[in-house]
Every structure is written in C-alpha cells, then in structure tokens.
N, CA, C, O and CB atoms as a CASP TS submission, in Angstrom:
PFRMAT TS
TARGET T0000
AUTHOR 0000-0000-0000
METHOD Language model
MODEL 1
PARENT N/A
ATOM      1  N   UNK     1     -17.944-173.781  27.375  1.00  0.00           N
ATOM      2  CA  UNK     1     -18.499-174.841  28.165  1.00  0.00           C
ATOM      3  C   UNK     1     -19.915-174.519  28.663  1.00  0.00           C
ATOM      4  O   UNK     1     -20.475-175.291  29.441  1.00  0.00           O
ATOM      5  CB  UNK     1     -17.592-175.127  29.324  1.00  0.00           C
ATOM      6  N   UNK     2     -20.485-173.433  28.246  1.00  0.00           N
ATOM      7  CA  UNK     2     -21.777-173.019  28.740  1.00  0.00           C
ATOM      8  C   UNK     2     -22.893-173.616  27.905  1.00  0.00           C
ATOM      9  O   UNK     2     -22.781-173.780  26.690  1.00  0.00           O
ATOM     10  CB  UNK     2     -21.878-171.509  28.754  1.00  0.00           C
ATOM     11  N   UNK     3     -23.980-173.936  28.607  1.00  0.00           N
ATOM     12  CA  UNK     3     -25.190-174.402  27.911  1.00  0.00           C
ATOM     13  C   UNK     3     -25.789-173.234  27.175  1.00  0.00           C
ATOM     14  O   UNK     3     -25.585-172.084  27.565  1.00  0.00           O
ATOM     15  CB  UNK     3     -26.227-175.021  28.899  1.00  0.00           C
ATOM     16  N   UNK     4     -26.531-173.507  26.108  1.00  0.00           N
ATOM     17  CA  UNK     4     -27.107-172.423  25.284  1.00  0.00           C
ATOM     18  C   UNK     4     -27.955-171.426  26.067  1.00  0.00           C
ATOM     19  O   UNK     4     -27.845-170.221  25.840  1.00  0.00           O
ATOM     20  CB  UNK     4     -27.948-173.017  24.192  1.00  0.00           C
ATOM     21  N   UNK     5     -28.807-171.905  26.992  1.00  0.00           N
ATOM     22  CA  UNK     5     -29.658-171.007  27.779  1.00  0.00           C
ATOM     23  C   UNK     5     -28.821-170.136  28.735  1.00  0.00           C
ATOM     24  O   UNK     5     -29.144-168.975  28.981  1.00  0.00           O
ATOM     25  CB  UNK     5     -30.695-171.825  28.580  1.00  0.00           C
ATOM     26  N   UNK     6     -27.756-170.718  29.256  1.00  0.00           N
ATOM     27  CA  UNK     6     -26.866-169.966  30.144  1.00  0.00           C
ATOM     28  C   UNK     6     -26.192-168.853  29.363  1.00  0.00           C
ATOM     29  O   UNK     6     -26.090-167.727  29.851  1.00  0.00           O
ATOM     30  CB  UNK     6     -25.806-170.895  30.788  1.00  0.00           C
ATOM     31  N   UNK     7     -25.743-169.145  28.190  1.00  0.00           N
ATOM     32  CA  UNK     7     -25.098-168.170  27.321  1.00  0.00           C
ATOM     33  C   UNK     7     -26.065-167.032  26.971  1.00  0.00           C
ATOM     34  O   UNK     7     -25.669-165.866  26.951  1.00  0.00           O
ATOM     35  CB  UNK     7     -24.587-168.853  26.040  1.00  0.00           C
ATOM     36  N   UNK     8     -27.299-167.360  26.702  1.00  0.00           N
ATOM     37  CA  UNK     8     -28.310-166.353  26.427  1.00  0.00           C
ATOM     38  C   UNK     8     -28.483-165.412  27.624  1.00  0.00           C
ATOM     39  O   UNK     8     -28.542-164.194  27.457  1.00  0.00           O
ATOM     40  CB  UNK     8     -29.645-167.024  26.077  1.00  0.00           C
ATOM     41  N   UNK     9     -28.562-165.979  28.822  1.00  0.00           N
ATOM     42  CA  UNK     9     -28.720-165.169  30.038  1.00  0.00           C
ATOM     43  C   UNK     9     -27.496-164.285  30.285  1.00  0.00           C
ATOM     44  O   UNK     9     -27.622-163.109  30.629  1.00  0.00           O
ATOM     45  CB  UNK     9     -28.961-166.078  31.254  1.00  0.00           C
ATOM     46  N   UNK    10     -26.292-164.881  30.100  1.00  0.00           N
ATOM     47  CA  UNK    10     -25.042-164.112  30.268  1.00  0.00           C
ATOM     48  C   UNK    10     -24.997-162.929  29.287  1.00  0.00           C
ATOM     49  O   UNK    10     -24.637-161.813  29.661  1.00  0.00           O
ATOM     50  CB  UNK    10     -23.800-165.032  30.053  1.00  0.00           C
ATOM     51  N   UNK    11     -25.366-163.193  28.040  1.00  0.00           N
ATOM     52  CA  UNK    11     -25.343-162.124  27.036  1.00  0.00           C
ATOM     53  C   UNK    11     -26.364-161.043  27.339  1.00  0.00           C
ATOM     54  O   UNK    11     -26.113-159.861  27.103  1.00  0.00           O
ATOM     55  CB  UNK    11     -25.598-162.694  25.651  1.00  0.00           C
ATOM     56  N   UNK    12     -27.515-161.444  27.862  1.00  0.00           N
ATOM     57  CA  UNK    12     -28.527-160.434  28.235  1.00  0.00           C
ATOM     58  C   UNK    12     -27.981-159.566  29.394  1.00  0.00           C
ATOM     59  O   UNK    12     -28.199-158.355  29.410  1.00  0.00           O
ATOM     60  CB  UNK    12     -29.891-161.133  28.655  1.00  0.00           C
ATOM     61  N   UNK    13     -27.296-160.163  30.329  1.00  0.00           N
ATOM     62  CA  UNK    13     -26.713-159.410  31.438  1.00  0.00           C
ATOM     63  C   UNK    13     -25.665-158.438  30.939  1.00  0.00           C
ATOM     64  O   UNK    13     -25.618-157.287  31.375  1.00  0.00           O
ATOM     65  CB  UNK    13     -26.101-160.354  32.467  1.00  0.00           C
ATOM     66  N   UNK    14     -24.815-158.904  30.016  1.00  0.00           N
ATOM     67  CA  UNK    14     -23.796-158.021  29.418  1.00  0.00           C
ATOM     68  C   UNK    14     -24.456-156.851  28.688  1.00  0.00           C
ATOM     69  O   UNK    14     -23.999-155.713  28.795  1.00  0.00           O
ATOM     70  CB  UNK    14     -22.891-158.816  28.439  1.00  0.00           C
ATOM     71  N   UNK    15     -25.511-157.124  27.961  1.00  0.00           N
ATOM     72  CA  UNK    15     -26.219-156.053  27.260  1.00  0.00           C
ATOM     73  C   UNK    15     -26.777-155.012  28.244  1.00  0.00           C
ATOM     74  O   UNK    15     -26.695-153.810  27.992  1.00  0.00           O
ATOM     75  CB  UNK    15     -27.360-156.643  26.411  1.00  0.00           C
ATOM     76  N   UNK    16     -27.337-155.476  29.354  1.00  0.00           N
ATOM     77  CA  UNK    16     -27.843-154.556  30.375  1.00  0.00           C
ATOM     78  C   UNK    16     -26.707-153.742  30.991  1.00  0.00           C
ATOM     79  O   UNK    16     -26.851-152.538  31.204  1.00  0.00           O
ATOM     80  CB  UNK    16     -28.590-155.331  31.471  1.00  0.00           C
ATOM     81  N   UNK    17     -25.589-154.388  31.274  1.00  0.00           N
ATOM     82  CA  UNK    17     -24.444-153.689  31.856  1.00  0.00           C
ATOM     83  C   UNK    17     -23.953-152.584  30.903  1.00  0.00           C
ATOM     84  O   UNK    17     -23.673-151.467  31.337  1.00  0.00           O
ATOM     85  CB  UNK    17     -23.297-154.692  32.165  1.00  0.00           C
ATOM     86  N   UNK    18     -23.853-152.899  29.629  1.00  0.00           N
ATOM     87  CA  UNK    18     -23.413-151.913  28.646  1.00  0.00           C
ATOM     88  C   UNK    18     -24.425-150.787  28.501  1.00  0.00           C
ATOM     89  O   UNK    18     -24.054-149.617  28.401  1.00  0.00           O
ATOM     90  CB  UNK    18     -23.178-152.577  27.297  1.00  0.00           C
ATOM     91  N   UNK    19     -25.699-151.143  28.489  1.00  0.00           N
ATOM     92  CA  UNK    19     -26.740-150.117  28.395  1.00  0.00           C
ATOM     93  C   UNK    19     -26.680-149.172  29.586  1.00  0.00           C
ATOM     94  O   UNK    19     -26.845-147.962  29.425  1.00  0.00           O
ATOM     95  CB  UNK    19     -28.128-150.766  28.307  1.00  0.00           C
ATOM     96  N   UNK    20     -26.447-149.711  30.779  1.00  0.00           N
ATOM     97  CA  UNK    20     -26.439-148.882  31.982  1.00  0.00           C
ATOM     98  C   UNK    20     -25.142-148.109  32.166  1.00  0.00           C
ATOM     99  O   UNK    20     -25.169-146.908  32.432  1.00  0.00           O
ATOM    100  CB  UNK    20     -26.683-149.738  33.190  1.00  0.00           C
ATOM    101  N   UNK    21     -24.004-148.788  32.026  1.00  0.00           N
ATOM    102  CA  UNK    21     -22.702-148.143  32.318  1.00  0.00           C
ATOM    103  C   UNK    21     -21.981-147.621  31.111  1.00  0.00           C
ATOM    104  O   UNK    21     -21.060-146.814  31.237  1.00  0.00           O
ATOM    105  CB  UNK    21     -21.810-149.097  33.011  1.00  0.00           C
ATOM    106  N   UNK    22     -22.390-148.075  29.917  1.00  0.00           N
ATOM    107  CA  UNK    22     -21.663-147.700  28.701  1.00  0.00           C
ATOM    108  C   UNK    22     -20.548-148.677  28.446  1.00  0.00           C
ATOM    109  O   UNK    22     -20.129-149.409  29.342  1.00  0.00           O
ATOM    110  CB  UNK    22     -21.105-146.278  28.805  1.00  0.00           C
ATOM    111  N   UNK    23     -20.072-148.687  27.229  1.00  0.00           N
ATOM    112  CA  UNK    23     -19.044-149.685  26.863  1.00  0.00           C
ATOM    113  C   UNK    23     -17.642-149.226  27.189  1.00  0.00           C
ATOM    114  O   UNK    23     -16.701-150.018  27.128  1.00  0.00           O
ATOM    115  CB  UNK    23     -19.127-150.005  25.388  1.00  0.00           C
ATOM    116  N   UNK    24     -17.482-147.946  27.539  1.00  0.00           N
ATOM    117  CA  UNK    24     -16.153-147.382  27.761  1.00  0.00           C
ATOM    118  C   UNK    24     -15.771-147.264  29.236  1.00  0.00           C
ATOM    119  O   UNK    24     -14.636-146.907  29.553  1.00  0.00           O
ATOM    120  CB  UNK    24     -16.074-146.032  27.124  1.00  0.00           C
ATOM    121  N   UNK    25     -16.696-147.558  30.130  1.00  0.00           N
ATOM    122  CA  UNK    25     -16.420-147.385  31.561  1.00  0.00           C
ATOM    123  C   UNK    25     -15.548-148.519  32.082  1.00  0.00           C
ATOM    124  O   UNK    25     -15.900-149.691  31.952  1.00  0.00           O
ATOM    125  CB  UNK    25     -17.733-147.318  32.362  1.00  0.00           C
ATOM    126  N   UNK    26     -14.414-148.168  32.670  1.00  0.00           N
ATOM    127  CA  UNK    26     -13.528-149.211  33.229  1.00  0.00           C
ATOM    128  C   UNK    26     -14.189-149.943  34.403  1.00  0.00           C
ATOM    129  O   UNK    26     -14.840-149.322  35.244  1.00  0.00           O
ATOM    130  CB  UNK    26     -12.193-148.585  33.692  1.00  0.00           C
ATOM    131  N   UNK    27     -14.019-151.236  34.450  1.00  0.00           N
ATOM    132  CA  UNK    27     -14.655-152.059  35.464  1.00  0.00           C
ATOM    133  C   UNK    27     -14.185-151.643  36.864  1.00  0.00           C
ATOM    134  O   UNK    27     -14.958-151.718  37.820  1.00  0.00           O
ATOM    135  CB  UNK    27     -14.352-153.550  35.212  1.00  0.00           C
ATOM    136  N   UNK    28     -12.941-151.209  36.992  1.00  0.00           N
ATOM    137  CA  UNK    28     -12.424-150.844  38.338  1.00  0.00           C
ATOM    138  C   UNK    28     -13.051-149.558  38.877  1.00  0.00           C
ATOM    139  O   UNK    28     -12.870-149.234  40.051  1.00  0.00           O
ATOM    140  CB  UNK    28     -10.898-150.678  38.290  1.00  0.00           C
ATOM    141  N   UNK    29     -13.773-148.830  38.052  1.00  0.00           N
ATOM    142  CA  UNK    29     -14.450-147.618  38.501  1.00  0.00           C
ATOM    143  C   UNK    29     -15.875-147.866  38.996  1.00  0.00           C
ATOM    144  O   UNK    29     -16.522-146.951  39.504  1.00  0.00           O
ATOM    145  CB  UNK    29     -14.479-146.617  37.383  1.00  0.00           C
ATOM    146  N   UNK    30     -16.361-149.088  38.853  1.00  0.00           N
ATOM    147  CA  UNK    30     -17.715-149.399  39.275  1.00  0.00           C
ATOM    148  C   UNK    30     -17.715-149.728  40.763  1.00  0.00           C
ATOM    149  O   UNK    30     -16.978-150.601  41.222  1.00  0.00           O
ATOM    150  CB  UNK    30     -18.295-150.571  38.451  1.00  0.00           C
ATOM    151  N   UNK    31     -18.553-149.016  41.504  1.00  0.00           N
ATOM    152  CA  UNK    31     -18.599-149.119  42.962  1.00  0.00           C
ATOM    153  C   UNK    31     -19.826-149.907  43.432  1.00  0.00           C
ATOM    154  O   UNK    31     -20.694-150.268  42.637  1.00  0.00           O
ATOM    155  CB  UNK    31     -18.604-147.721  43.587  1.00  0.00           C
ATOM    156  N   UNK    32     -19.876-150.162  44.736  1.00  0.00           N
ATOM    157  CA  UNK    32     -21.074-150.817  45.296  1.00  0.00           C
ATOM    158  C   UNK    32     -22.312-149.976  45.083  1.00  0.00           C
ATOM    159  O   UNK    32     -23.393-150.505  44.828  1.00  0.00           O
ATOM    160  CB  UNK    32     -20.891-151.091  46.790  1.00  0.00           C
ATOM    161  N   UNK    33     -22.159-148.666  45.185  1.00  0.00           N
ATOM    162  CA  UNK    33     -23.292-147.793  44.922  1.00  0.00           C
ATOM    163  C   UNK    33     -23.794-147.896  43.499  1.00  0.00           C
ATOM    164  O   UNK    33     -24.997-147.855  43.240  1.00  0.00           O
ATOM    165  CB  UNK    33     -22.924-146.378  45.218  1.00  0.00           C
ATOM    166  N   UNK    34     -22.839-148.034  42.569  1.00  0.00           N
ATOM    167  CA  UNK    34     -23.192-148.240  41.151  1.00  0.00           C
ATOM    168  C   UNK    34     -23.982-149.536  40.989  1.00  0.00           C
ATOM    169  O   UNK    34     -24.917-149.615  40.193  1.00  0.00           O
ATOM    170  CB  UNK    34     -21.914-148.276  40.262  1.00  0.00           C
ATOM    171  N   UNK    35     -23.586-150.554  41.762  1.00  0.00           N
ATOM    172  CA  UNK    35     -24.284-151.835  41.698  1.00  0.00           C
ATOM    173  C   UNK    35     -25.746-151.691  42.110  1.00  0.00           C
ATOM    174  O   UNK    35     -26.636-152.279  41.496  1.00  0.00           O
ATOM    175  CB  UNK    35     -23.588-152.862  42.589  1.00  0.00           C
ATOM    176  N   UNK    36     -25.979-150.910  43.145  1.00  0.00           N
ATOM    177  CA  UNK    36     -27.363-150.647  43.570  1.00  0.00           C
ATOM    178  C   UNK    36     -28.106-149.861  42.492  1.00  0.00           C
ATOM    179  O   UNK    36     -29.283-150.121  42.239  1.00  0.00           O
ATOM    180  CB  UNK    36     -27.388-149.870  44.914  1.00  0.00           C
ATOM    181  N   UNK    37     -27.431-148.904  41.858  1.00  0.00           N
ATOM    182  CA  UNK    37     -28.047-148.179  40.760  1.00  0.00           C
ATOM    183  C   UNK    37     -28.422-149.134  39.592  1.00  0.00           C
ATOM    184  O   UNK    37     -29.456-148.973  38.943  1.00  0.00           O
ATOM    185  CB  UNK    37     -27.088-147.072  40.268  1.00  0.00           C
ATOM    186  N   UNK    38     -27.554-150.116  39.358  1.00  0.00           N
ATOM    187  CA  UNK    38     -27.816-151.088  38.302  1.00  0.00           C
ATOM    188  C   UNK    38     -29.063-151.900  38.632  1.00  0.00           C
ATOM    189  O   UNK    38     -29.876-152.191  37.755  1.00  0.00           O
ATOM    190  CB  UNK    38     -26.604-152.020  38.105  1.00  0.00           C
ATOM    191  N   UNK    39     -29.203-152.257  39.889  1.00  0.00           N
ATOM    192  CA  UNK    39     -30.389-152.994  40.338  1.00  0.00           C
ATOM    193  C   UNK    39     -31.654-152.163  40.099  1.00  0.00           C
ATOM    194  O   UNK    39     -32.669-152.668  39.619  1.00  0.00           O
ATOM    195  CB  UNK    39     -30.264-153.366  41.840  1.00  0.00           C
ATOM    196  N   UNK    40     -31.565-150.896  40.443  1.00  0.00           N
ATOM    197  CA  UNK    40     -32.724-149.985  40.234  1.00  0.00           C
ATOM    198  C   UNK    40     -32.996-149.831  38.737  1.00  0.00           C
ATOM    199  O   UNK    40     -34.151-149.765  38.317  1.00  0.00           O
ATOM    200  CB  UNK    40     -32.461-148.572  40.885  1.00  0.00           C
ATOM    201  N   UNK    41     -31.938-149.776  37.941  1.00  0.00           N
ATOM    202  CA  UNK    41     -32.083-149.723  36.470  1.00  0.00           C
ATOM    203  C   UNK    41     -32.870-150.938  35.969  1.00  0.00           C
ATOM    204  O   UNK    41     -33.769-150.804  35.138  1.00  0.00           O
ATOM    205  CB  UNK    41     -30.682-149.670  35.778  1.00  0.00           C
ATOM    206  N   UNK    42     -32.525-152.122  36.481  1.00  0.00           N
ATOM    207  CA  UNK    42     -33.232-153.340  36.068  1.00  0.00           C
ATOM    208  C   UNK    42     -34.702-153.290  36.500  1.00  0.00           C
ATOM    209  O   UNK    42     -35.584-153.724  35.759  1.00  0.00           O
ATOM    210  CB  UNK    42     -32.544-154.592  36.664  1.00  0.00           C
ATOM    211  N   UNK    43     -34.960-152.762  37.690  1.00  0.00           N
ATOM    212  CA  UNK    43     -36.332-152.605  38.129  1.00  0.00           C
ATOM    213  C   UNK    43     -37.119-151.722  37.174  1.00  0.00           C
ATOM    214  O   UNK    43     -38.268-152.012  36.842  1.00  0.00           O
ATOM    215  CB  UNK    43     -36.372-152.029  39.529  1.00  0.00           C
ATOM    216  N   UNK    44     -36.476-150.627  36.733  1.00  0.00           N
ATOM    217  CA  UNK    44     -37.083-149.727  35.791  1.00  0.00           C
ATOM    218  C   UNK    44     -37.344-150.355  34.428  1.00  0.00           C
ATOM    219  O   UNK    44     -38.206-149.898  33.678  1.00  0.00           O
ATOM    220  CB  UNK    44     -36.229-148.538  35.635  1.00  0.00           C
ATOM    221  N   UNK    45     -36.608-151.380  34.123  1.00  0.00           N
ATOM    222  CA  UNK    45     -36.823-152.115  32.878  1.00  0.00           C
ATOM    223  C   UNK    45     -37.997-153.096  32.979  1.00  0.00           C
ATOM    224  O   UNK    45     -38.357-153.759  32.006  1.00  0.00           O
ATOM    225  CB  UNK    45     -35.554-152.867  32.496  1.00  0.00           C
ATOM    226  N   UNK    46     -38.587-153.171  34.180  1.00  0.00           N
ATOM    227  CA  UNK    46     -39.710-154.054  34.369  1.00  0.00           C
ATOM    228  C   UNK    46     -39.334-155.490  34.690  1.00  0.00           C
ATOM    229  O   UNK    46     -40.167-156.391  34.588  1.00  0.00           O
ATOM    230  CB  UNK    46     -40.544-154.032  33.170  1.00  0.00           C
ATOM    231  N   UNK    47     -38.090-155.705  35.077  1.00  0.00           N
ATOM    232  CA  UNK    47     -37.638-157.055  35.411  1.00  0.00           C
ATOM    233  C   UNK    47     -38.224-157.491  36.745  1.00  0.00           C
ATOM    234  O   UNK    47     -38.374-156.688  37.666  1.00  0.00           O
ATOM    235  CB  UNK    47     -36.099-157.121  35.455  1.00  0.00           C
ATOM    236  N   UNK    48     -38.553-158.772  36.831  1.00  0.00           N
ATOM    237  CA  UNK    48     -39.063-159.355  38.076  1.00  0.00           C
ATOM    238  C   UNK    48     -37.908-159.493  39.073  1.00  0.00           C
ATOM    239  O   UNK    48     -36.743-159.549  38.680  1.00  0.00           O
ATOM    240  CB  UNK    48     -39.740-160.745  37.812  1.00  0.00           C
ATOM    241  N   UNK    49     -38.241-159.546  40.343  1.00  0.00           N
ATOM    242  CA  UNK    49     -37.230-159.617  41.403  1.00  0.00           C
ATOM    243  C   UNK    49     -36.303-160.803  41.212  1.00  0.00           C
ATOM    244  O   UNK    49     -35.090-160.659  41.365  1.00  0.00           O
ATOM    245  CB  UNK    49     -37.898-159.701  42.768  1.00  0.00           C
ATOM    246  N   UNK    50     -36.844-161.979  40.880  1.00  0.00           N
ATOM    247  CA  UNK    50     -35.994-163.161  40.693  1.00  0.00           C
ATOM    248  C   UNK    50     -35.074-163.003  39.476  1.00  0.00           C
ATOM    249  O   UNK    50     -33.940-163.481  39.496  1.00  0.00           O
ATOM    250  CB  UNK    50     -36.864-164.420  40.533  1.00  0.00           C
ATOM    251  N   UNK    51     -35.537-162.356  38.449  1.00  0.00           N
ATOM    252  CA  UNK    51     -34.720-162.094  37.277  1.00  0.00           C
ATOM    253  C   UNK    51     -33.582-161.138  37.628  1.00  0.00           C
ATOM    254  O   UNK    51     -32.447-161.326  37.188  1.00  0.00           O
ATOM    255  CB  UNK    51     -35.579-161.517  36.140  1.00  0.00           C
ATOM    256  N   UNK    52     -33.885-160.132  38.407  1.00  0.00           N
ATOM    257  CA  UNK    52     -32.864-159.185  38.855  1.00  0.00           C
ATOM    258  C   UNK    52     -31.824-159.908  39.690  1.00  0.00           C
ATOM    259  O   UNK    52     -30.627-159.672  39.526  1.00  0.00           O
ATOM    260  CB  UNK    52     -33.496-158.031  39.662  1.00  0.00           C
ATOM    261  N   UNK    53     -32.264-160.788  40.589  1.00  0.00           N
ATOM    262  CA  UNK    53     -31.317-161.565  41.384  1.00  0.00           C
ATOM    263  C   UNK    53     -30.392-162.366  40.495  1.00  0.00           C
ATOM    264  O   UNK    53     -29.187-162.412  40.739  1.00  0.00           O
ATOM    265  CB  UNK    53     -32.054-162.493  42.340  1.00  0.00           C
ATOM    266  N   UNK    54     -30.931-162.992  39.475  1.00  0.00           N
ATOM    267  CA  UNK    54     -30.143-163.792  38.570  1.00  0.00           C
ATOM    268  C   UNK    54     -29.098-162.944  37.835  1.00  0.00           C
ATOM    269  O   UNK    54     -27.935-163.331  37.724  1.00  0.00           O
ATOM    270  CB  UNK    54     -31.050-164.492  37.576  1.00  0.00           C
ATOM    271  N   UNK    55     -29.530-161.791  37.341  1.00  0.00           N
ATOM    272  CA  UNK    55     -28.587-160.881  36.659  1.00  0.00           C
ATOM    273  C   UNK    55     -27.490-160.419  37.629  1.00  0.00           C
ATOM    274  O   UNK    55     -26.319-160.374  37.255  1.00  0.00           O
ATOM    275  CB  UNK    55     -29.342-159.644  36.074  1.00  0.00           C
ATOM    276  N   UNK    56     -27.855-160.081  38.855  1.00  0.00           N
ATOM    277  CA  UNK    56     -26.835-159.641  39.786  1.00  0.00           C
ATOM    278  C   UNK    56     -25.883-160.770  40.190  1.00  0.00           C
ATOM    279  O   UNK    56     -24.709-160.515  40.458  1.00  0.00           O
ATOM    280  CB  UNK    56     -27.486-159.056  41.011  1.00  0.00           C
ATOM    281  N   UNK    57     -26.364-161.991  40.237  1.00  0.00           N
ATOM    282  CA  UNK    57     -25.481-163.148  40.476  1.00  0.00           C
ATOM    283  C   UNK    57     -24.485-163.297  39.336  1.00  0.00           C
ATOM    284  O   UNK    57     -23.307-163.573  39.562  1.00  0.00           O
ATOM    285  CB  UNK    57     -26.306-164.448  40.633  1.00  0.00           C
ATOM    286  N   UNK    58     -24.959-163.115  38.122  1.00  0.00           N
ATOM    287  CA  UNK    58     -24.062-163.212  36.954  1.00  0.00           C
ATOM    288  C   UNK    58     -23.013-162.096  37.006  1.00  0.00           C
ATOM    289  O   UNK    58     -21.828-162.340  36.778  1.00  0.00           O
ATOM    290  CB  UNK    58     -24.877-163.130  35.620  1.00  0.00           C
ATOM    291  N   UNK    59     -23.452-160.884  37.303  1.00  0.00           N
ATOM    292  CA  UNK    59     -22.534-159.773  37.393  1.00  0.00           C
ATOM    293  C   UNK    59     -21.470-160.054  38.466  1.00  0.00           C
ATOM    294  O   UNK    59     -20.291-159.770  38.258  1.00  0.00           O
ATOM    295  CB  UNK    59     -23.296-158.471  37.704  1.00  0.00           C
ATOM    296  N   UNK    60     -21.879-160.599  39.586  1.00  0.00           N
ATOM    297  CA  UNK    60     -20.949-160.941  40.641  1.00  0.00           C
ATOM    298  C   UNK    60     -19.905-161.962  40.140  1.00  0.00           C
ATOM    299  O   UNK    60     -18.727-161.867  40.485  1.00  0.00           O
ATOM    300  CB  UNK    60     -21.713-161.495  41.858  1.00  0.00           C
ATOM    301  N   UNK    61     -20.341-162.923  39.339  1.00  0.00           N
ATOM    302  CA  UNK    61     -19.402-163.876  38.730  1.00  0.00           C
ATOM    303  C   UNK    61     -18.399-163.160  37.841  1.00  0.00           C
ATOM    304  O   UNK    61     -17.203-163.448  37.884  1.00  0.00           O
ATOM    305  CB  UNK    61     -20.157-164.935  37.915  1.00  0.00           C
ATOM    306  N   UNK    62     -18.892-162.224  37.034  1.00  0.00           N
ATOM    307  CA  UNK    62     -18.006-161.478  36.152  1.00  0.00           C
ATOM    308  C   UNK    62     -16.939-160.708  36.951  1.00  0.00           C
ATOM    309  O   UNK    62     -15.752-160.731  36.624  1.00  0.00           O
ATOM    310  CB  UNK    62     -18.823-160.510  35.285  1.00  0.00           C
ATOM    311  N   UNK    63     -17.402-160.031  38.002  1.00  0.00           N
ATOM    312  CA  UNK    63     -16.478-159.219  38.813  1.00  0.00           C
ATOM    313  C   UNK    63     -15.497-160.112  39.555  1.00  0.00           C
ATOM    314  O   UNK    63     -14.317-159.774  39.645  1.00  0.00           O
ATOM    315  CB  UNK    63     -17.257-158.339  39.818  1.00  0.00           C
ATOM    316  N   UNK    64     -15.943-161.227  40.082  1.00  0.00           N
ATOM    317  CA  UNK    64     -15.019-162.153  40.749  1.00  0.00           C
ATOM    318  C   UNK    64     -13.956-162.670  39.788  1.00  0.00           C
ATOM    319  O   UNK    64     -12.781-162.784  40.140  1.00  0.00           O
ATOM    320  CB  UNK    64     -15.788-163.332  41.353  1.00  0.00           C
ATOM    321  N   UNK    65     -14.379-162.973  38.594  1.00  0.00           N
ATOM    322  CA  UNK    65     -13.425-163.437  37.583  1.00  0.00           C
ATOM    323  C   UNK    65     -12.434-162.342  37.220  1.00  0.00           C
ATOM    324  O   UNK    65     -11.255-162.615  36.997  1.00  0.00           O
ATOM    325  CB  UNK    65     -14.162-163.910  36.328  1.00  0.00           C
ATOM    326  N   UNK    66     -12.913-161.097  37.160  1.00  0.00           N
ATOM    327  CA  UNK    66     -12.037-159.975  36.827  1.00  0.00           C
ATOM    328  C   UNK    66     -10.979-159.734  37.890  1.00  0.00           C
ATOM    329  O   UNK    66      -9.860-159.318  37.590  1.00  0.00           O
ATOM    330  CB  UNK    66     -12.853-158.720  36.630  1.00  0.00           C
ATOM    331  N   UNK    67     -11.349-160.000  39.137  1.00  0.00           N
ATOM    332  CA  UNK    67     -10.384-159.806  40.252  1.00  0.00           C
ATOM    333  C   UNK    67      -9.302-160.845  40.102  1.00  0.00           C
ATOM    334  O   UNK    67      -8.376-160.893  40.912  1.00  0.00           O
ATOM    335  CB  UNK    67     -11.079-159.922  41.673  1.00  0.00           C
TER
END
C-alpha cells in the first residue's frame, strides 16, 4: 500500500540499519543508547538533520510494529 517514494525511503532506512547494526543482530537487543548511536552514524554519513529525523521516524514505526 506504500507509494513508490515512501518505499524508496523505507528501503534506504533498512539499508542504513543493516549497515550500522548488521543483518544478524536481533531487534530485541537494540537499546535506546543504540538508537542514539544510529543517529550519530547517520550524521557521519553526511545526512541533513531533517533527513535523520525522517529516518528515525521510520525506524520508530518499524519498532512499534515489531512490538
């Protein structure tokens, strides 16, 4: 049900999550501190603040759905 641009953004977020945490890390092991590290990781990638906010909003959606 996602629009094409939304799907592109979601996939980019997933790619960043895998790059940062690896594909084998269980979601239940990711902590709030790890979330802050992920934000810093995105800053290091040269992402703008608004882009980082969007990625973190998407990650929050993923985690809420997982719960």
